DOMI-609577 format. One record per residue: residue in three letters; z, y, x of N, C-alpha, C, O in turn. Coordinates in steps of 0.001 Angstrom, whole numbers, plus 500000, padded with zeros to 6 digits. Each point is the difference from the previous one (the first is absolute). Example, Ala and Ser with C-alpha at 12.3 -4.5 7.8 and 13.67 -1.06 7.14 Angstrom:
2
ALA507800494310513190500000501190499110500000501200500900500665499981501036
SER498615501069498614500060501190500820500730501090499230500169501108500509
END
This chain:
316
MET484292471438506294499520500147498660501413500656499198501030499410500327
SER499124501518498855500867500409499276500000500309498627498894500208499501
LEU502243499878499675499944500077498868500551500978499565500811500532500758
VAL498961500116497799500489501140499651500989499673498470499578499364499034
ARG501591501165501068500942499286498672500634501265499776500026500938500796
LEU500698499000497582500848500869499616501396499490499944500424499313499071
LEU500348501094502078501232499189499892501305500680499471500076501131500480
CYS500514498707499060501477500410499292500836500219501304499687499665501143
PHE501546501026498396500916500487501546500504498161500085499870499699501186
SER500364499716498440500619498703500317499195499315501045500545499576501019
GLU497972500280498735499296499703500636499516500823501346499207499396500722
LEU501133501713499614499590500500501208500605499619501323501214500159500126
ASP498350499539500496500563499969501722500325501505500641499141500582500661
LEU501831499848499152500238501118500390500143500507501555500002501191500309
ALA500082498054500339499689499629501383498706500270500651499779500741500959
ALA499218498369498204498550500257500267499443501595499805499206500659500672
TRP501738499732497841499451501261499347500315500921500952499194500921500130
ASP501797499069500589500016501434500963499462499967500985499587501085500408
VAL500157497703500430498791499904500946498733500700499494499558501079500394
CYS499976498176498731498782500936499497500120501399499943499123500706500496
VAL501899499789498936499701501342500020500265500841501018499668501185499969
ALA501062498168501188500268500495501051499029500240500616499822501076500571
GLU498948497473499433498856499836500907498575500664499082498831499977500385
ALA501625500519498492498732500724499160499327500822500542500468500532501006
GLU498354499812498572499185501349500363500044501024499358499490501038500423
GLN501230498867498236500455501077499182501606500439500531500750499061500266
VAL499667502059499857501583500179500526500799500458498945500094501199499736
VAL500542497835499587500649500383498923501259499271499919500093498833499618
PRO501202502165500889501372499391499869500413499666498782500922499183499986
TYR498654501223498902500677499833498623499880498351499525500676499473499116
ALA498060499738501891499684499062499584501071498776500571499963498834499608
HIS500795501596501195501112498829500483500650499557499036500208500731499031
SER500232498051501007501115499207499147501369501065499775500381500530498956
TRP500067499542502131500999500572500214499775501313498997500605500033498929
TRP498664500848501390499437501160499326500110500022498291500594500738499213
LEU498514498054500624499748499585498524501549499214499273500190499736498813
ALA500508500092502059501234498921499619500881501269499466500542500012498895
ALA499530501225502207500962501059499550499490500801498697500803500525499229
THR497624499536500560499888501051498925499511499384498630499860500582498925
ALA499937498222501357499339499100498986500857498943499350500109499755498798
GLY500457499687502192500597498413499688499145498790500257500059499222500953
ARG499062500772497916498954498930500084498642500351499565499652501012499393
TRP499435497724501123498602501038499962498845498617500136500064499121500860
ASP499237500952498395498573498982500274499086500272500869500048501129500490
ALA499136498173499845499070500646501112498836499077499785500080498857499550
LEU498953501696500780498598499280500318500095499667501502500529500701500863
VAL498949498271499278500270499492501551498723499116500645499597498996499411
GLU499924501367501591499155499010500886500561499329500770500268500440501118
VAL500046498385498522500328498728501069499351499667501081498798499897499755
GLU501475499882501364499119498893500980500591498911499714501227499907500045
GLU497856498944499561500461498673499302500837499031501558500987499278499860
ALA498302500973501502500339499130500634501514500624500626500800499203500490
THR499446501941499464501007500537500705501152500506499239501161500091500398
GLY498237500307498156501078500733498987499944501551500426500375500750499099
ARG499295499780501907500011501497500213499719500516498591499475499300499134
TYR500909501978500685499017500708498849498950500985501012500359500538501048
LEU498608499518498495498713500609500328500094501320499335499766500901500806
ALA500533499580497833499645500971499596501317500238498691500524498963499595
LEU499786501899500015500956499921498666499786501359499384499613501024500563
TRP500739498777498072500297501186499031501147500123499421499808499455498913
PRO501312500925501109501192500163499482499799500582498655499220500919499750
LEU501722498335499210499940500597498706501150499652499353500300498962499411
PRO500606502564500876501302499900499293499901499796498788499016500464499425
THR502014498751499799500026499772498641501335500073499350501082499813500556
LYS498664500542497954501418500109499222499503499442498638498815499991499666
TRP502390499467499456499654499680498974500415501162499114500901500818500187
ARG498095499055498635500252500991498791499625499314499033499275499028500214
PRO501219501381498179499966499411498791498214499649499788499619499247499104
SER499494501374501791498865499977499678499441498729500619499337499276499258
GLY500878500296502233500305499095500782499946500543500958500402501155500137
ARG498925497931501055500534500349501744498847501369500293498887500254499539
GLN501868500330501302499329501452500571499652499717501499500313499040500703
THR499192501707499488499841500623501619500103501437500172499253500807499447
TYR501460499411501143500340501642500272500089500285501596500004499174500913
GLN500062502165499146500295500539501647501352500467499974500480500920499338
PRO500160498164501630501519500095500258500191501494500354499051500576500531
PRO502101500106499218500359501527500922499994499881501576500057499013500733
PHE499872502050499474499957500116501561498995498771500674500188499455501088
THR499045500357498249498751499056500672498607500534499596499413499621498987
GLN500116501272501870498813500667499637498723499287499718499355500328499005
GLN500279498848501681498897499218500464500159498461499751501069499541500402
LEU498117499635499046499996498707500338498527499497500206499309500201500998
GLY500397499218498054498260499351500156499917498631501216500876499241500415
LEU497862500859499850499537499099500846500505500106501220499745501065500562
ILE500920498131500050500692499457501584498795499441500541499334499400499156
SER500227500618501916499309498754500456499748500115501295499684501080500500
ARG500481497330500474499764500038501477498223499954499871499281499659499061
PRO500401500834502295498332499962500100499591498953499882498792499999499765
GLU501861498622500311499182498965499569499786499652498693499233499076499729
SER501348501547499420499600499943498452498663499705499416499049500707500333
THR500810498422498921498526499937499494500344500177498450498969499907499335
ALA502097500306499938500278499984498460500026501392499676500530500871500690
ASN498869499294498221499876501287499329501213500145498702499816499881498789
LEU501352500390501895501135499902498770499736500999499024500151499631498836
LEU499445501699501379499774501177499164499291499638499113498911500563499893
GLN501433498433499212499040499769498597500902500024499059500411498923499569
PRO500097502319499902500820500024498779499624499521498799500918500103499186
ALA497821499275500248499722499735498965500246498448499925499724499463498927
ARG500800499703502169500354498949499847501608499597499772500577498913500055
LEU499894502451499663501650500103499600500017500485498495501086500146499439
LEU497484500156499763500512500565498912500833498941498953500742500419499112
GLY499034498301501118500448499499499053501390499478500443500430499006499415
ARG500375501613501642501056499595500658500918500824499728501072499453500258
TYR499123501868499248500631501246499553499885500736499001498967500610499721
ALA502336499424499470499671500882498747499617501417500627499059500597499478
HIS501469499868501386499734501215500538499987499946501583500886499376500585
PHE498038501324500157499707500058501291499874501488500363499254500802499437
TYR501626499467501640499550501332501164500640499390501121500961499235500081
ALA498133501381500931499684499755501300499565500966500805498852500397499801
GLN501952500224501309499636500800500964499313499345501203500628499095500550
LEU498036501275499987499614499148500982500503500708501234501040500652499907
ASN498314499278501241500512500649500960498532500773500826498915499437499853
ASP501154501631500846499059501070500167499153499175500735499023500683500306
ALA500849497976500208499145499385500821498975499447499191498788499923500203
ASN501930499695498816499144499186498661498756500715499891500062501212500209
HIS498900498322499526498887500373499277499563499059499116499515498889500213
LEU500789501882498433499494498753498945498340500247499709499354501033499823
PRO500314497723500206498393499948499813499953500081498547500977499850499266
PRO497733500415500330499642500226498195500292498806499298500559499980498904
THR498990498826501854499718498717499569501768499422499624500102498855499561
THR500889501783500590501085499598499569500455500484498743500845499467499282
ARG498328501923500440500495500610498618499430499489498794498857499543500017
SER501991500495498687499515499424499231500316501089498562500683500993500249
PRO498973498874498719500522501097498905501164499946499780500605500923499455
GLU499837498192500854501636499560499280500718500877501113500932500653499530
ILE498874499509501746500801500876501064499593501244500401498882500356500374
THR502247500343499499499725501435500379500270499851501536500554499055500561
VAL498981501976499940499814500413501577500681501445499869499466500906499360
HIS501718499223501279500524501495499916499967500355501766500457499233500848
GLU498872502143499453499892500291501169501317500822500377500237501028499365
ARG500690498522501719501488500742500394499628500738501255498801500223500166
HIS502013500165500694499723501273500965501232499364501032500783499248499420
THR499400500920501667501155500157501174499246501140500959498824500348499894
TYR502110500121501026499398500718500964500592499263501292501117499567500283
HIS497614500479500399500212499587501679499792501157500934499419501024499641
LEU501173498755501826500094501254501073499840498870501147500926499221500227
ASP498188500741500289499433499556501542501305500216500792500125501223500057
LEU500902498198500579500735500307500781499797499601501552500915499586500711
SER497740500602499711499421499357501183499900501254501104500267499806501186
PRO499306501548498282500150501279500786501256500309500355500951499620499316
SER499184501017501661501194500491500320500435501198499090499205500642499313
TYR502090499580500753500895501106499123499276501261499683499965500461498859
GLU499649499908501829499443501310500441498422500161498962499899500869499134
PRO499188498306501122498690500378498928500554499267498735499448500427498986
LEU501544498527500751500484499935498960500581501216498925499665500217498836
ARG501151500350501866500879501258499611498910501244499811500167500890499166
ALA498805499044501643499036501177499562499023499785498651499294500876499502
GLY500869497466499938499233499740498734501121500381499047499623499643498884
TYR501513500885501041500925500381499007499140501287499574498992500515500482
CYS501899499821498310499336501174499245500613501208500740500985499859500724
ALA498382501392499068500653501195500350501537500125499818500805500383500849
ASP499473499174497733501472500565499720500835499009500843500944500482500627
TYR498871498471499443500824499040500779500277500242501382501128500004500495
ARG497623500228500201499853500490501334501096501163500418500799500045500936
ARG498925500850498022500964501276499937501791499562499908500921500395500714
ARG499093498756498246501508499543499790500564499760500866501138500408500231
LEU497983498630500696500242499447501301500622500483501063500968499560500620
ARG498181501683499582499780500599501199501506500965499991500553500351501042
LEU499988499999497494501156500959499548501238498980499924501157500416499938
HIS498600498572500069500932499002500166500372499653501402501185499747500219
GLU497944500210500770499822499977501429500742501203500523500780499716500909
ALA499184501366498799500628501397500411501390500161499418500745500865500459
ASP499629498358498572501295500173499481500891499334501013499843498801500233
SER501239502018500488501169499157500551501032499303499382500914499403500569
ALA498850500728497968501014498872499140499007499302499339500089499870498779
ALA499140499741501726498597499050499398500824498739499438500876499483500693
LEU498825500071498093500031498734499380499475498989501229499044500119500767
ALA502000498810499100499496498599500739499591498898499447500621499646498997
VAL498541499726501350499599498495499398500646498919500773499654499870501174
THR501375499215498252500855499271500622499866498529499557499395499921498931
GLU500932499073501496500191498560499638500872499857498520500928500804499912
LEU498955498611499348501000499592498732500154498527500169499153499255499508
PRO501973500217501221500734498918500280499956499104498222499591498849499854
ASP500782501788499331500377499432498803498792500654498659500051501221499852
PRO499332498309499593499017500605499303500533500488498657499448500839499288
GLU501892498419500414500632500093498770500530501500499305500305500225498829
PRO499681500702502355500248501319499239498472500879499726499930500993499277
LEU498948498426501438499003500343499386499510499381498740499397500770499252
LEU500731498073500383499932499514498687500977500876498997499459500328498945
LYS501827500070501232500704500826499253499382501060499865500239500438498875
LEU499052500245501708499541501392500002499169500042499227499929500871499132
PHE498889497766501088499011499995498995500391499899498591499409500612499110
GLN501806498446500652500522499837498550500329501393499290499979500185498783
GLN500319500726502161500587501267499514498860500808499794499972500584498917
THR498967499617501949498905500696499847498673499748498971499606500736499095
LYS499840497956501364498947499611499445500375498868499115499046499820499243
GLY501729499492500550500410498845499525499770499594498680499630498868499690
PRO500642502282499335500008500197498913498421500163499420499719499497498912
ALA499399501139501773498625500356499924499289498712500340499228499407499247
ALA501150500196502086499129498687500100500278498744499225499349498976500209
GLY501718501100498800500085498792498966500509498694500856500116498885499491
LEU500183501428501950501063498870500672501381499545499258500858500851499762
ARG499328497794499882500932499481499626501040499538500605499420499556500992
PRO502113500107499251500644499209500973499443498820500566500157499692501181
ARG498887499331497605499274498958501025498798500344500897499489499173500754
HIS500043502246499105498965500428501004500692500069501255499573499389500979
TYR501773501517499074500781500330500997500549498823500979500148500123501216
ALA500207498365497790500288499032500680498884499253500536500208499333501013
GLN498776500671498527498564499382500732499598500960501317499881499537501134
LEU499935501836498536500073500647501365501174499904501307499675500294501151
ARG501606499291498515500940499649500687499663498695500662500062500030501229
ARG499626498934498267499518498617500376498909500176500859499877499335501028
LEU499185501669498552499018500216500780500017500611501570499283499594500914
LEU501662501426499161500420500843501147501063499052500810500548500489500988
ALA499756498178498623501112499247500328498773499174500995500039500052501229
GLU498975499253498061499155499535500736499163500660500928499847499564501141
LEU499578501506498423499610500961501397500700500156501566499563499867501143
GLN501866500515498218500793500317501092500237498566500728500344500025501182
ALA499533499064498339500249498463500785498764499758500627499924499269500988
ARG499200501236498560498870499760501228499561501453500684498896500290500461
GLN502084500388499480499748501182500915498365500810499627499240500517500819
PHE500601499379497865498754500884499704500172501088499137499139500666499426
LEU502289499446500551500441501742499309500171500952500783500828499785500886
GLU498583501401499106500298501562500629500669500904498737499445500539499042
ALA501861499406501321500726500960498916500257501509500681500670500099501028
ARG498960500632498557500166501591500630500617501020498682499983499835498780
ALA500542501244502067501007500947498918500043501021500847500022500065501229
VAL499988500913497713499996501307500299501224500566499079499988500104498773
ARG501133500254502174501444500611499607500263501469500282499597500570501013
HIS501244500112497831500548501433500484500645500148501303501057499369500029
PRO498716501152500893500448500310501440501322500242499586500751499375500749
LYS499870501249498398501159500052499938500974499268499317501072499690500519
THR498509499933498000500755499330499349499843498382500037500867499264499528
GLY497876500229501113499774498707500022499468499203498884499827498782499990
GLU499894502212498906499556499373498514498632499740500581499587500605500989
LEU499606498318498256498913499317500296498917501205498952499945500224498791
LEU499516500176502087499068500697499048498362499357499563499340500326499013
ALA500314498756501978498917499160499532499908498924500988500488500156501119
GLY498846498629498502499843498799500881499201499271499691499843499934498781
ALA499401499309501939498652499172499886500360498557500770500740499884500977
LEU498606499139498388499850498638500194498248499657500419498971500235499366
LEU501212499243501713498433499890500594500313497970500235501038499381500234
VAL497866500260499611499392498517500478499357499984500998498888500512499873
ARG501399499027501283498850499680500979500021498864500297500900499436500621
TYR497825499961498854499276498573500274498449499957500484498981500612499679
ARG501310498466501158498669500077500583499059501219500407500253500763500933
SER498724499312498316499140501709500353500465500663498874499195500844499608
ARG501990499060499623499889501280499316501741500093499810500909499179500124
LEU499016502317499499501560500990499895499847500036498568498883500410499682
VAL501927499273499267499923500477498628500972500781499548501179499649500055
TYR498498501300499534501214500812499510500660499643498320499515500351498925
LEU501724498848501330499893499510498793501317500559499175500289499604498870
PHE500285501144501694501096500684498883500391501150500711500337500094501180
ALA499539501089497621500858501044500750500691500694498861499928499617498832
ALA500937501722501702500599500553498792500817501472500870500544499999501104
ALA499287501112497958500650501130500451500971500565499056499975499560498851
SER500721501184501401500628500512499166499128501659499973499049500321500713
ILE501599500469498299499449501431499839500042500733501272498969500488500462
GLU502249499624500173500032500646500999499080499571501384499446500821500731
GLY500528497775499440499284499153500642498346500504500090499405500209501057
LYS499976499937497477498695500204499863499900501836500539499030500492500577
LYS502032500123499101499662501271500313500109500338501491499584501057500474
ALA500958498046500174499939500113501653499166499276500567500220499813501196
ALA498504499499498186498777499205500286500691499054500718499735500040501202
ALA501141499040498437500423498819500699499076498883499513500031499023500749
PRO499198500864498254499225498886499819498707500365501073499425499072500568
LEU500300501886499589498864500424500921500186499640501442499110499454500651
LEU502245500912499910500915499561501151500088498458500107499980499595501163
LEU500114499454497870500277498770499870498481499144500521499953499091500829
LEU499210501339498627498434499696499777499687500405501680499767499004500685
ASP500204502153499960499857500496500913500501499234501247499438499936501093
ASP501643499539498556500995499469501312499330498497500012499533499494501020
ALA500493499854497654498959499004500107498724499785500803499698499123500809
ILE499625501967498717498402499966500621500350500246501626499430499351500877
ARG501641501732499423499963499956501435500565498880500912499636499769501153
ARG501451499482498036500421498563500699498772499059500389500014499402501076
HIS499107500497498184499200498995499674498471500542500580499161499153500304
ALA500574502124499813498698500294500479499801499429501320500923499831500797
GLY497929499888499414499375499634501003500054498491500118499679499380501014
THR500832499993497654499756498301500118498774499560499599499754500134498802
PRO499351499337501949498765499482499469500065499205498777500850499127499822
GLY498210501195499310499719498805498862501180500195499090499899499302498991
LEU501165501416501054501050500425499076499605501051498768499681501175500179
VAL500397498234498690500030501035498744501307499998499396500912499173500040
LEU498932502302499208500997500479499504499857499895498401499515501007499483
ASP500782498077499762499696499484498841501270500992499308501168500018500386
PHE498224500809498456501181500989499563500161499550498456500450500641499050
GLU499143498326500999500171499230498653500042500746498834501058500134499386
GLY498200500224500349499851501031498783499021500964499702499138499974500878
GLY500634500846498277498870501095499822499604499923498467499189500841499613
MET501266498299499534499469500034498680500286501509499427499097500462499303
LEU501964500291500894500047500843499296499549501239500968499978499821501218
PRO499636501526498173499415500709500569500502500869501239499381500450500964
ALA502065499631498640500790500992500921500417499202500942500328500538501057
ILE499780497938498826500487499438501189498936499776500830500141500123501217
ALA498368499433498086499165500088500897499326501055500932499311499801501000
ARG501008501190498507500285501308500559500751500051501324499492500262501090
PHE501838499440498661500782499901500885499481499387501466499929500523501112
PHE499728498096498390499392499291501078498830500632500480499958500398501165
ALA499287499709498223498684500633500522500307501327500894499037500363500675
ASN501813500199499408500439501134500716500446499465501212500425500863500768
PHE499614498012499641500426499579501256498881499358500650500117499455501098
GLY498717500598498203498700499650500697499490498750499564498936499639500505
ALA501705499506498516499873498691499398498871500116499185499822501025499342
SER499342497970500627498932499971499066500254498687498719500540498901500120
PRO499045501529499091500162498886498827499181498931500175498824500124500345
VAL501877498501499376499538498519500053500080499314498927501074499609499543
PRO497414500090499759500076499176498511500662498669500120500008499553501146
TYR500538499727497951500460498668499779499824499851498403500061500896499159
ALA499702497719500652500023499869498318500792499479499655500740499357500745
ALA499448500748497587500956499573499453499346499095498841499152500553499301
LEU501134498247500463499416499055499136500824499564498290501148499556499992
SER498249500606499002501056499711499096499093499437498675498871500404499721
PHE501882498586499545499511499668498668501106499562499224501113499778500477
THR498566500092498273500935499598498940499313499113499141498884500390499655
LYS501582498261499808499379499007499851500700500071498146501205499826499820
ARG498195500343499432500837500294498562500193498731499579499326499055500410
PRO501617500849498737500683498934499320499315499227499025499639500554498961
TRP500094498035501265499268499033499231499859500128498631498982499753499354
TYR502380500756500112499845500369498427499340501030499602499721500004498801
LEU499867501058501952498850501125499431499338499591499592499954498778500140
PRO498970501907499009498964499946499431499115500441501213500230500828500882
ALA498635498328498881498922500217501310499721501396500282499609500300501128
TRP500547500588497981499454501258500353501100500992500321499783501147500389
MET501503498283499405500803500721500756500431499402501505500898500615500575
ARG498527498245500086500352500036500912499193500422501309500559500004501096
END
C-alpha cells in the first residue's frame, strides 16, 4: 500500500529520492537531488511513498521560492524538464495540479516529454502550454546519421575534412573558459546574472564528480584561442546538449557544427541512446537542430495564479 503526500524539503528522504529517479521509467537527470540542490536549493514535492518500506514509488519535484504575493513554484535554470518521475510499480497519478491550487500563489512547472497529461487533470484555472525539444536517435551508425544532415551541413563537413589545416574538436578539461566565452558573447542577451553562473558552476562540479559531464572545445590552431565549446550530459539513455557558446570567429568557422557532429560521431551506434538538444522554442534554434535530422518532441508546461483574497470577486 502507498500514500501520496505533499512534502516540504525538510521532510524529503533524499537517498530514497535519488534511487527512485535512477530507477524510474522516465529518464530525467534534472530530477536528481544533487541537480536540484545546485540549481534550486530547496523544493517541495508530491511523493508516492510505499508504507511498508518507505521507498519512493513516484515523485513530482516542485522548486519553490518566496515572493511578496506568497510561495511560488518555478522552473530553475539549467533544468529543462521535471514533472512525474515514477517506478513501474507506481499506482498513483501524481499529475493532478488541481490539488495544488490552494497551495501556491503562482504555479509554473515544466513536465517531461514522457508525461502524458490526461484531460481529467485540467481545470479552468490551469493553463497548459505546449513546449518542444529536439531528439535524435543515436542507435544507427554514424554514416546514416550524417546522411540525415541537411545538404549544407554535409557540404561544410566535406570541405572541413579536405582542409589540411582543419579545426579539431578536443576535450575541455576545465569548463570555466567556456563560461567566460558565453558571458562575453551571449551573456547579456540571455539575461544570466552572477547567481546563475554560480548555479551552473555548482551543477558542473556535481556532474564532473559523477563522471556524467562531457566537455568539448574547438580552438584556433595557431593561437589556441577558444572558438567554441559544448557541455553534454551522458545519463542513462540520454545525451543532453546542456550548454554551448561560440565566438564570432568560431561561428564563421562552423565550430558549433563541428562540436555537434563530434558528439554524434562519438556516440553513434549506441543502442537506445537519444541526443536531447534541450531546446527548440526559438525558430532559428529549432532549424539548427532540425538540420541534424532531429525531430521535435512536445512536452507540457502548467501554470496558474491564485488571486489575492482581498480583491473583489470579479477581479480574481
